[in-house]
N, CA, C and O atoms as CSV, one atom per row, in Angstrom:
chain,resi,resn,atom,element,x,y,z
A,1,UNK,N,N,0.160,4.706,-11.963
A,1,UNK,CA,C,1.356,5.095,-12.516
A,1,UNK,C,C,2.449,5.288,-11.575
A,1,UNK,O,O,3.483,5.750,-12.056
A,2,UNK,N,N,2.426,4.980,-10.106
A,2,UNK,CA,C,3.975,4.797,-9.508
A,2,UNK,C,C,4.754,4.080,-10.172
A,2,UNK,O,O,4.428,2.950,-10.536
A,3,UNK,N,N,6.003,4.658,-10.461
A,3,UNK,CA,C,7.497,3.964,-10.749
A,3,UNK,C,C,7.644,3.020,-9.776
A,3,UNK,O,O,8.606,3.291,-9.058
A,4,UNK,N,N,6.891,1.699,-9.366
A,4,UNK,CA,C,7.949,1.226,-8.294
A,4,UNK,C,C,8.002,-0.397,-8.858
A,4,UNK,O,O,7.293,-0.371,-9.864
A,5,UNK,N,N,8.311,-1.242,-8.747
A,5,UNK,CA,C,8.163,-2.779,-8.857
A,5,UNK,C,C,6.792,-3.295,-8.686
A,5,UNK,O,O,6.032,-3.778,-9.525
A,6,UNK,N,N,6.606,-3.053,-7.188
A,6,UNK,CA,C,5.158,-3.882,-6.701
A,6,UNK,C,C,4.142,-3.131,-7.484
A,6,UNK,O,O,3.436,-3.971,-8.042
A,7,UNK,N,N,3.776,-2.009,-7.757
A,7,UNK,CA,C,2.783,-1.292,-8.754
A,7,UNK,C,C,2.844,-1.885,-10.024
A,7,UNK,O,O,1.789,-2.206,-10.572
A,8,UNK,N,N,3.842,-2.061,-10.530
A,8,UNK,CA,C,3.923,-2.054,-11.952
A,8,UNK,C,C,3.306,-3.593,-11.858
A,8,UNK,O,O,2.329,-3.812,-12.574
A,9,UNK,N,N,3.849,-4.777,-10.951
A,9,UNK,CA,C,3.310,-5.781,-10.961
A,9,UNK,C,C,2.015,-5.879,-10.986
A,9,UNK,O,O,1.430,-6.459,-11.901
A,10,UNK,N,N,1.451,-5.358,-10.047
A,10,UNK,CA,C,-0.073,-4.980,-9.469
A,10,UNK,C,C,-0.849,-4.736,-10.950
A,10,UNK,O,O,-1.687,-5.585,-11.257
A,11,UNK,N,N,-0.646,-3.784,-11.741
A,11,UNK,CA,C,-1.069,-3.250,-12.700
A,11,UNK,C,C,-1.121,-4.461,-14.124
A,11,UNK,O,O,-2.036,-4.758,-14.892
A,12,UNK,N,N,-0.002,-4.835,-14.036
A,12,UNK,CA,C,0.343,-5.957,-15.388
A,12,UNK,C,C,-0.665,-6.885,-14.745
A,12,UNK,O,O,-1.725,-6.855,-15.370
A,13,UNK,N,N,-0.689,-7.815,-13.556
A,13,UNK,CA,C,-1.452,-8.862,-13.180
A,13,UNK,C,C,-2.856,-8.251,-13.399
A,13,UNK,O,O,-3.370,-8.895,-14.314
A,14,UNK,N,N,-3.577,-7.436,-13.027
A,14,UNK,CA,C,-4.784,-7.257,-12.747
A,14,UNK,C,C,-5.428,-7.132,-14.038
A,14,UNK,O,O,-6.570,-7.591,-14.051
A,15,UNK,N,N,-4.986,-6.607,-15.199
A,15,UNK,CA,C,-5.085,-6.068,-16.726
A,15,UNK,C,C,-5.027,-7.380,-17.385
A,15,UNK,O,O,-5.785,-7.654,-18.315
A,16,UNK,N,N,-3.995,-8.341,-16.852
A,16,UNK,CA,C,-3.927,-9.645,-17.709
A,16,UNK,C,C,-5.234,-10.637,-17.069
A,16,UNK,O,O,-5.841,-11.463,-17.749
A,17,UNK,N,N,-5.459,-10.396,-15.859
A,17,UNK,CA,C,-6.967,-11.571,-15.589
A,17,UNK,C,C,-8.259,-11.047,-15.668
A,17,UNK,O,O,-9.310,-11.676,-15.792
A,18,UNK,N,N,-8.061,-9.639,-15.572
A,18,UNK,CA,C,-9.561,-9.001,-15.795
A,18,UNK,C,C,-9.377,-7.451,-17.447
A,18,UNK,O,O,-9.391,-6.220,-17.450
A,19,UNK,N,N,-9.203,-8.754,-18.756
A,19,UNK,CA,C,-8.962,-8.161,-19.769
A,19,UNK,C,C,-10.085,-7.222,-19.860
A,19,UNK,O,O,-11.273,-7.463,-19.644
A,20,UNK,N,N,-9.363,-5.762,-20.322
A,20,UNK,CA,C,-10.026,-4.519,-20.783
A,20,UNK,C,C,-10.518,-3.415,-19.957
A,20,UNK,O,O,-11.111,-2.409,-20.346
A,21,UNK,N,N,-10.112,-3.818,-18.485
A,21,UNK,CA,C,-10.079,-3.292,-17.237
A,21,UNK,C,C,-9.321,-2.606,-16.463
A,21,UNK,O,O,-8.633,-3.615,-16.307
A,22,UNK,N,N,-8.779,-1.819,-15.810
A,22,UNK,CA,C,-7.934,-1.068,-15.033
A,22,UNK,C,C,-8.336,-1.062,-13.625
A,22,UNK,O,O,-9.463,-1.014,-13.132
A,23,UNK,N,N,-7.063,-1.126,-13.025
A,23,UNK,CA,C,-7.621,-1.504,-11.676
A,23,UNK,C,C,-7.631,0.212,-10.976
A,23,UNK,O,O,-7.350,1.246,-11.582
A,24,UNK,N,N,-7.959,0.095,-9.844
A,24,UNK,CA,C,-8.362,1.106,-9.317
A,24,UNK,C,C,-7.718,1.426,-7.939
A,24,UNK,O,O,-7.032,0.590,-7.351
A,25,UNK,N,N,-7.985,2.783,-7.401
A,25,UNK,CA,C,-7.312,3.051,-6.077
A,25,UNK,C,C,-7.460,2.225,-5.011
A,25,UNK,O,O,-6.576,1.861,-4.236
A,26,UNK,N,N,-8.565,1.955,-5.003
A,26,UNK,CA,C,-9.329,1.147,-3.831
A,26,UNK,C,C,-9.228,-0.767,-4.077
A,26,UNK,O,O,-9.604,-1.530,-3.188
A,27,UNK,N,N,-8.726,-1.206,-5.264
A,27,UNK,CA,C,-8.089,-2.284,-5.824
A,27,UNK,C,C,-6.622,-2.156,-4.802
A,27,UNK,O,O,-6.414,-2.718,-3.727
A,28,UNK,N,N,-5.963,-1.461,-5.368
A,28,UNK,CA,C,-4.374,-1.443,-4.825
A,28,UNK,C,C,-4.395,-1.432,-3.575
A,28,UNK,O,O,-3.591,-2.287,-3.203
A,29,UNK,N,N,-5.063,-0.734,-2.354
A,29,UNK,CA,C,-5.066,-0.738,-1.325
A,29,UNK,C,C,-5.485,-2.211,-0.805
A,29,UNK,O,O,-4.968,-2.740,0.179
A,30,UNK,N,N,-6.342,-2.712,-1.483
A,30,UNK,CA,C,-7.202,-4.104,-1.312
A,30,UNK,C,C,-6.218,-4.886,-1.241
A,30,UNK,O,O,-6.150,-5.697,-0.317
A,31,UNK,N,N,-4.826,-4.767,-2.633
A,31,UNK,CA,C,-3.771,-5.470,-3.045
A,31,UNK,C,C,-2.859,-5.538,-1.630
A,31,UNK,O,O,-2.525,-6.575,-1.057
A,32,UNK,N,N,-2.543,-4.153,-1.218
A,32,UNK,CA,C,-1.451,-3.989,0.163
A,32,UNK,C,C,-2.074,-4.977,0.868
A,32,UNK,O,O,-1.469,-6.034,1.050
A,33,UNK,N,N,-3.502,-4.776,1.423
A,33,UNK,CA,C,-3.607,-5.171,2.655
A,33,UNK,C,C,-3.428,-6.798,2.531
A,33,UNK,O,O,-2.946,-7.352,3.518
A,34,UNK,N,N,-3.733,-7.510,1.538
A,34,UNK,CA,C,-3.283,-8.739,1.185
A,34,UNK,C,C,-2.027,-9.135,1.605
A,34,UNK,O,O,-1.662,-9.913,2.487
A,35,UNK,N,N,-1.404,-8.413,0.762
A,35,UNK,CA,C,0.056,-8.655,1.252
A,35,UNK,C,C,0.262,-8.273,2.493
A,35,UNK,O,O,0.603,-9.183,3.248
A,36,UNK,N,N,0.152,-7.069,3.018
A,36,UNK,CA,C,0.717,-7.359,4.391
A,36,UNK,C,C,0.165,-8.484,5.234
A,36,UNK,O,O,0.863,-8.834,6.186
A,37,UNK,N,N,-0.832,-9.022,5.057
A,37,UNK,CA,C,-1.500,-10.172,5.819
A,37,UNK,C,C,-0.502,-11.565,5.438
A,37,UNK,O,O,0.105,-12.295,6.222
A,38,UNK,N,N,-0.569,-11.620,4.166
A,38,UNK,CA,C,0.824,-12.833,3.765
A,38,UNK,C,C,2.100,-12.451,4.549
A,38,UNK,O,O,2.617,-13.280,5.298
A,39,UNK,N,N,2.574,-11.318,4.406
A,39,UNK,CA,C,3.669,-10.825,5.070
A,39,UNK,C,C,3.677,-11.903,6.581
A,39,UNK,O,O,4.339,-12.921,6.786
A,40,UNK,N,N,2.923,-11.379,7.246
A,40,UNK,CA,C,2.732,-11.838,8.684
A,40,UNK,C,C,2.690,-13.671,8.633
A,40,UNK,O,O,3.472,-14.444,9.186
A,41,UNK,N,N,1.530,-13.984,7.795
A,41,UNK,CA,C,1.560,-15.345,7.716
A,41,UNK,C,C,3.065,-16.196,7.342
A,41,UNK,O,O,3.568,-17.112,7.992
A,42,UNK,N,N,3.625,-15.497,5.955
A,42,UNK,CA,C,4.794,-16.158,6.000
A,42,UNK,C,C,5.945,-15.774,6.989
A,42,UNK,O,O,6.669,-16.725,7.284
A,43,UNK,N,N,6.187,-14.849,7.428
A,43,UNK,CA,C,6.766,-14.589,9.044
A,43,UNK,C,C,6.477,-15.197,9.824
A,43,UNK,O,O,7.311,-15.139,10.728
A,44,UNK,N,N,5.370,-16.078,10.121
A,44,UNK,CA,C,5.031,-17.068,11.477
A,44,UNK,C,C,4.963,-18.143,10.716
A,44,UNK,O,O,4.629,-19.013,11.521
A,45,UNK,N,N,5.082,-18.730,9.504
A,45,UNK,CA,C,5.642,-19.878,8.680
A,45,UNK,C,C,3.849,-20.273,9.435
A,45,UNK,O,O,3.939,-21.104,10.339
A,46,UNK,N,N,2.394,-19.792,9.161
A,46,UNK,CA,C,1.443,-20.128,9.280
A,46,UNK,C,C,1.041,-20.317,10.375
A,46,UNK,O,O,-0.070,-20.837,10.476
A,47,UNK,N,N,1.700,-20.010,11.440
A,47,UNK,CA,C,1.308,-20.263,12.937
A,47,UNK,C,C,0.526,-19.209,13.601
A,47,UNK,O,O,0.962,-18.618,14.589
A,48,UNK,N,N,-0.780,-18.929,13.005
A,48,UNK,CA,C,-1.171,-17.447,13.602
A,48,UNK,C,C,-1.832,-17.975,15.003
A,48,UNK,O,O,-2.936,-17.500,15.269
A,49,UNK,N,N,-1.273,-18.903,15.917
A,49,UNK,CA,C,-1.883,-19.274,17.334
A,49,UNK,C,C,-1.762,-18.293,18.102
A,49,UNK,O,O,-2.675,-18.285,18.927
A,50,UNK,N,N,-1.009,-17.401,18.223
A,50,UNK,CA,C,-0.551,-16.146,19.288
A,50,UNK,C,C,-0.518,-15.294,18.728
A,50,UNK,O,O,0.119,-15.227,17.677
A,51,UNK,N,N,-1.315,-14.155,19.312
A,51,UNK,CA,C,-2.055,-13.006,18.961
A,51,UNK,C,C,-1.061,-11.942,18.686
A,51,UNK,O,O,-0.904,-11.389,17.597
A,52,UNK,N,N,-0.311,-11.677,19.932
A,52,UNK,CA,C,0.733,-10.996,20.005
A,52,UNK,C,C,1.769,-10.823,18.576
A,52,UNK,O,O,2.081,-9.845,17.896
A,53,UNK,N,N,2.070,-12.101,18.520
A,53,UNK,CA,C,3.136,-12.619,17.116
A,53,UNK,C,C,2.480,-12.027,16.252
A,53,UNK,O,O,3.066,-11.129,15.646
A,54,UNK,N,N,1.470,-12.238,16.006
A,54,UNK,CA,C,0.852,-11.793,14.655
A,54,UNK,C,C,0.588,-10.526,14.220
A,54,UNK,O,O,0.605,-10.023,13.096
A,55,UNK,N,N,0.201,-9.856,15.930
A,55,UNK,CA,C,0.388,-7.914,15.754
A,55,UNK,C,C,1.432,-7.720,15.643
A,55,UNK,O,O,1.532,-6.618,15.103
A,56,UNK,N,N,2.776,-8.309,15.910
A,56,UNK,CA,C,4.252,-7.771,15.701
A,56,UNK,C,C,4.488,-8.141,14.450
A,56,UNK,O,O,5.484,-7.633,13.935
A,57,UNK,N,N,3.812,-8.937,13.758
A,57,UNK,CA,C,4.590,-9.266,11.864
A,57,UNK,C,C,3.966,-8.669,11.395
A,57,UNK,O,O,4.484,-8.163,10.400
A,58,UNK,N,N,2.050,-8.123,11.730
A,58,UNK,CA,C,1.323,-7.051,11.110
A,58,UNK,C,C,2.405,-5.906,11.082
A,58,UNK,O,O,2.919,-5.660,9.991
A,59,UNK,N,N,2.823,-5.133,12.269
A,59,UNK,CA,C,3.451,-4.215,12.531
A,59,UNK,C,C,4.504,-3.700,11.495
A,59,UNK,O,O,4.720,-2.569,11.062
A,60,UNK,N,N,5.283,-5.316,11.159
A,60,UNK,CA,C,6.813,-4.946,10.724
A,60,UNK,C,C,5.830,-4.479,9.074
A,60,UNK,O,O,6.240,-3.528,8.408
A,61,UNK,N,N,4.841,-5.108,8.716
A,61,UNK,CA,C,4.794,-4.427,7.428
A,61,UNK,C,C,5.867,-4.891,6.318
A,61,UNK,O,O,6.212,-4.096,5.444
A,62,UNK,N,N,6.371,-6.169,6.376
A,62,UNK,CA,C,7.474,-6.601,5.478
A,62,UNK,C,C,6.987,-6.945,4.494
A,62,UNK,O,O,6.894,-8.168,4.396
A,63,UNK,N,N,6.240,-5.801,2.858
A,63,UNK,CA,C,5.846,-6.051,2.062
A,63,UNK,C,C,6.453,-4.916,1.198
A,63,UNK,O,O,7.011,-3.934,1.689
A,64,UNK,N,N,6.286,-5.150,-0.238
A,64,UNK,CA,C,6.871,-4.418,-0.814
A,64,UNK,C,C,5.010,-3.296,-1.187
A,64,UNK,O,O,4.074,-4.053,-1.441
A,65,UNK,N,N,4.843,-2.602,-1.191
A,65,UNK,CA,C,3.509,-1.472,-1.185
A,65,UNK,C,C,3.466,-1.067,-2.809
A,65,UNK,O,O,4.419,-0.545,-3.387
A,66,UNK,N,N,2.177,-1.405,-3.447
A,66,UNK,CA,C,1.959,-0.434,-4.405
A,66,UNK,C,C,2.121,0.844,-4.675
A,66,UNK,O,O,2.016,1.436,-5.749
A,67,UNK,N,N,2.442,1.305,-3.400
A,67,UNK,CA,C,2.168,3.085,-2.757
A,67,UNK,C,C,3.650,3.362,-2.625
A,67,UNK,O,O,3.900,4.558,-2.482
A,68,UNK,N,N,4.777,2.484,-2.639
A,68,UNK,CA,C,5.921,2.685,-2.549
A,68,UNK,C,C,6.216,2.627,-1.069
A,68,UNK,O,O,5.236,2.245,-0.429
A,69,UNK,N,N,7.279,2.893,-0.344
A,69,UNK,CA,C,7.780,3.046,0.577
A,69,UNK,C,C,6.372,2.941,1.739
A,69,UNK,O,O,5.416,3.709,1.641
A,70,UNK,N,N,6.453,2.017,2.654
A,70,UNK,CA,C,5.359,1.930,3.568
A,70,UNK,C,C,5.523,1.175,5.197
A,70,UNK,O,O,5.580,-0.046,5.345
A,71,UNK,N,N,5.571,2.003,6.143
A,71,UNK,CA,C,5.745,1.683,7.551
A,71,UNK,C,C,4.476,1.926,8.162
A,71,UNK,O,O,3.459,2.129,7.499
A,72,UNK,N,N,4.517,1.906,9.627
A,72,UNK,CA,C,3.365,2.261,10.317
A,72,UNK,C,C,4.255,2.948,11.448
A,72,UNK,O,O,5.422,2.675,11.729
A,73,UNK,N,N,3.248,4.110,12.156
A,73,UNK,CA,C,3.528,4.931,13.007
A,73,UNK,C,C,3.691,4.290,14.155
A,73,UNK,O,O,3.418,3.090,14.125
A,74,UNK,N,N,4.136,4.837,15.381
A,74,UNK,CA,C,3.938,5.012,17.058
A,74,UNK,C,C,2.389,4.711,17.204
A,74,UNK,O,O,2.200,3.960,18.161
A,75,UNK,N,N,1.119,5.101,16.488
A,75,UNK,CA,C,0.254,4.903,16.706
A,75,UNK,C,C,-0.963,4.146,15.783
A,75,UNK,O,O,-2.184,4.301,15.758
A,76,UNK,N,N,0.150,3.076,14.891
A,76,UNK,CA,C,-0.289,2.018,13.851
A,76,UNK,C,C,-1.200,2.642,12.894
A,76,UNK,O,O,-2.198,1.961,12.660
A,77,UNK,N,N,-1.094,4.082,12.102
A,77,UNK,CA,C,-1.372,4.680,11.210
A,77,UNK,C,C,-0.261,4.494,10.376
A,77,UNK,O,O,0.878,4.362,10.824
A,78,UNK,N,N,-0.641,4.470,8.760
A,78,UNK,CA,C,0.479,4.629,8.221
A,78,UNK,C,C,1.437,5.565,7.890
A,78,UNK,O,O,1.048,6.716,8.090
A,79,UNK,N,N,2.629,5.462,7.423
A,79,UNK,CA,C,3.493,6.328,7.194
A,79,UNK,C,C,4.176,6.121,5.719
A,79,UNK,O,O,5.045,5.327,5.358
A,80,UNK,N,N,3.311,7.340,4.854
A,80,UNK,CA,C,3.448,6.855,3.567
A,80,UNK,C,C,3.145,8.414,2.849
A,80,UNK,O,O,2.620,9.375,3.410
A,81,UNK,N,N,3.633,8.339,1.480
A,81,UNK,CA,C,3.582,9.777,0.571
A,81,UNK,C,C,2.420,9.618,-0.099
A,81,UNK,O,O,1.844,8.631,-0.558
A,82,UNK,N,N,2.167,10.847,-0.069
A,82,UNK,CA,C,1.021,11.207,-0.712
A,82,UNK,C,C,0.892,12.298,-1.939
A,82,UNK,O,O,1.233,13.460,-1.718
A,83,UNK,N,N,0.316,11.853,-3.445
A,83,UNK,CA,C,0.575,12.267,-4.455
A,83,UNK,C,C,-0.662,13.128,-4.929
A,83,UNK,O,O,-1.846,13.120,-4.592
A,84,UNK,N,N,0.119,13.935,-5.915
A,84,UNK,CA,C,-1.229,14.714,-6.618
A,84,UNK,C,C,-1.241,13.962,-8.051
A,84,UNK,O,O,-0.358,13.812,-8.896
A,85,UNK,N,N,-2.462,13.589,-7.996
A,85,UNK,CA,C,-2.602,12.967,-9.242
A,85,UNK,C,C,-3.801,13.921,-10.182
A,85,UNK,O,O,-4.611,14.594,-9.545
A,86,UNK,N,N,-3.838,13.920,-11.571
A,86,UNK,CA,C,-4.690,14.436,-12.698
A,86,UNK,C,C,-5.281,12.945,-13.639
A,86,UNK,O,O,-4.748,11.858,-13.861
A,87,UNK,N,N,-6.419,13.446,-13.964
A,87,UNK,CA,C,-7.412,12.847,-14.902
A,87,UNK,C,C,-6.600,13.112,-16.234
A,87,UNK,O,O,-6.441,14.294,-16.539
A,88,UNK,N,N,-6.200,12.379,-16.853
A,88,UNK,CA,C,-5.753,12.695,-18.370
A,88,UNK,C,C,-6.296,12.233,-19.400
A,88,UNK,O,O,-7.237,11.534,-19.024
A,89,UNK,N,N,-6.175,12.239,-21.176
A,89,UNK,CA,C,-6.984,11.122,-21.160
A,89,UNK,C,C,-5.607,10.309,-22.284
A,89,UNK,O,O,-4.604,10.855,-22.744
A,90,UNK,N,N,-5.906,9.386,-22.386
A,90,UNK,CA,C,-4.369,8.677,-22.715
A,90,UNK,C,C,-4.950,7.368,-23.181
A,90,UNK,O,O,-5.693,6.742,-22.425
A,91,UNK,N,N,-4.550,6.759,-24.809
A,91,UNK,CA,C,-5.257,6.085,-25.817
A,91,UNK,C,C,-6.923,5.828,-25.579
A,91,UNK,O,O,-7.644,4.831,-25.614
A,92,UNK,N,N,-7.128,7.220,-25.329
A,92,UNK,CA,C,-8.968,7.163,-25.556
A,92,UNK,C,C,-9.604,6.734,-24.422
A,92,UNK,O,O,-10.722,6.218,-24.433
A,93,UNK,N,N,-8.935,6.926,-23.432
A,93,UNK,CA,C,-9.402,6.579,-22.086
A,93,UNK,C,C,-9.248,7.504,-20.888
A,93,UNK,O,O,-8.323,8.303,-21.038
A,94,UNK,N,N,-9.708,7.577,-20.084
A,94,UNK,CA,C,-9.289,8.513,-18.688
A,94,UNK,C,C,-8.156,8.074,-18.095
A,94,UNK,O,O,-8.117,6.985,-18.669
A,95,UNK,N,N,-7.098,8.067,-17.319
A,95,UNK,CA,C,-6.338,7.661,-16.122
A,95,UNK,C,C,-6.036,8.646,-15.429
A,95,UNK,O,O,-5.977,9.777,-15.911
A,96,UNK,N,N,-5.764,8.344,-14.023
A,96,UNK,CA,C,-4.649,8.914,-13.156
A,96,UNK,C,C,-3.513,8.778,-13.793
A,96,UNK,O,O,-3.122,7.795,-14.423
A,97,UNK,N,N,-2.714,10.314,-13.525
A,97,UNK,CA,C,-1.796,10.257,-13.906
A,97,UNK,C,C,-0.893,11.194,-12.594
A,97,UNK,O,O,-1.315,12.280,-12.194
A,98,UNK,N,N,0.438,10.515,-12.030
A,98,UNK,CA,C,1.042,11.214,-10.989
A,98,UNK,C,C,1.790,12.677,-11.326
A,98,UNK,O,O,2.766,12.754,-12.072
A,99,UNK,N,N,1.286,13.612,-10.779
A,99,UNK,CA,C,1.551,14.804,-11.418
A,99,UNK,C,C,3.148,15.349,-10.325
A,99,UNK,O,O,3.946,16.211,-10.694
A,100,UNK,N,N,3.227,14.698,-9.218
A,100,UNK,CA,C,4.139,15.366,-8.195
A,100,UNK,C,C,3.822,14.503,-6.612
A,100,UNK,O,O,2.687,14.200,-6.243
A,101,UNK,N,N,4.766,14.286,-6.028
A,101,UNK,CA,C,5.036,14.128,-4.254
A,101,UNK,C,C,4.503,15.155,-3.579
A,101,UNK,O,O,5.126,16.212,-3.673
A,102,UNK,N,N,3.521,15.153,-2.918
A,102,UNK,CA,C,3.248,16.535,-2.534
A,102,UNK,C,C,3.438,16.336,-1.183
A,102,UNK,O,O,3.583,17.458,-0.698
A,103,UNK,N,N,3.526,15.355,-0.173
A,103,UNK,CA,C,3.867,15.044,0.761
A,103,UNK,C,C,4.628,13.726,1.166
A,103,UNK,O,O,4.054,12.687,0.841
A,104,UNK,N,N,5.769,13.612,1.792
A,104,UNK,CA,C,6.702,12.528,1.905
A,104,UNK,C,C,6.644,12.119,3.050
A,104,UNK,O,O,6.732,12.985,3.921
A,105,UNK,N,N,6.498,10.850,3.438
A,105,UNK,CA,C,6.699,10.136,5.200
A,105,UNK,C,C,5.266,10.992,5.518
A,105,UNK,O,O,5.417,11.556,6.602
A,106,UNK,N,N,4.409,11.179,5.151
A,106,UNK,CA,C,3.056,11.643,6.070
A,106,UNK,C,C,2.658,10.728,7.153
A,106,UNK,O,O,2.432,9.518,7.121
A,107,UNK,N,N,2.626,11.520,8.053
A,107,UNK,CA,C,2.287,10.801,9.368
A,107,UNK,C,C,0.629,11.654,9.934
A,107,UNK,O,O,0.262,12.785,9.619
A,108,UNK,N,N,-0.013,10.777,10.718
A,108,UNK,CA,C,-1.340,11.608,10.665
A,108,UNK,C,C,-1.223,12.812,11.718
A,108,UNK,O,O,-0.154,12.810,12.328
A,109,UNK,N,N,-1.981,13.683,11.999
A,109,UNK,CA,C,-1.430,14.810,12.587
A,109,UNK,C,C,-1.839,14.357,14.376
A,109,UNK,O,O,-1.714,15.245,15.219
A,110,UNK,N,N,-2.171,13.367,14.680
A,110,UNK,CA,C,-2.258,13.073,16.086
A,110,UNK,C,C,-0.849,11.971,16.963
A,110,UNK,O,O,-0.626,11.681,18.139
A,111,UNK,N,N,-0.362,11.731,16.012
A,111,UNK,CA,C,0.815,10.794,16.232
A,111,UNK,C,C,1.621,11.069,17.637
A,111,UNK,O,O,2.036,10.214,18.419
A,112,UNK,N,N,1.715,12.291,17.729
A,112,UNK,CA,C,2.646,12.842,18.863
A,112,UNK,C,C,1.882,12.504,20.408
A,112,UNK,O,O,2.308,12.139,21.504
A,113,UNK,N,N,0.789,12.774,19.958
A,113,UNK,CA,C,-0.530,12.728,21.308
A,113,UNK,C,C,-0.808,11.427,21.838
A,113,UNK,O,O,-1.412,11.229,22.892
A,114,UNK,N,N,-0.188,10.233,20.805
A,114,UNK,CA,C,-0.781,9.103,20.910
A,114,UNK,C,C,-0.148,8.304,22.187
A,114,UNK,O,O,1.069,8.487,22.157
A,115,UNK,N,N,-0.457,7.617,23.119
A,115,UNK,CA,C,0.223,6.924,23.874
A,115,UNK,C,C,0.694,5.745,23.958
A,115,UNK,O,O,0.956,5.149,25.003
A,116,UNK,N,N,0.867,5.218,22.470
A,116,UNK,CA,C,1.282,3.960,22.118
A,116,UNK,C,C,2.939,4.167,21.823
A,116,UNK,O,O,3.424,3.142,21.342
A,117,UNK,N,N,3.575,4.885,21.942
A,117,UNK,CA,C,5.040,5.463,21.876
A,117,UNK,C,C,5.966,4.177,22.238
A,117,UNK,O,O,7.192,4.289,22.273
């Protein structure tokens, strides 16, 4: 239920293709991963022969994530928000409802110790 265009499109497309089913968090992560790869392929016009260019294009993460703003830190871990979610009953079914953003632009605990600065 995150209020951004990428998430709304993902949920609508999923429900249209898989009638009667709802997407999961894992499905959203997979969708993001596919869009990340697509962004690199598009940036390189399909030429994936230079691995350094592929890595650089992937690092840019030039796509709209279902999770909101998404980028990589110096150690290649995502910098992203984390949300507090609750299970609620809606239209006779149980769904996750986002209650709050609990951590904004979270980095992993060891990013400052990483030599990839």
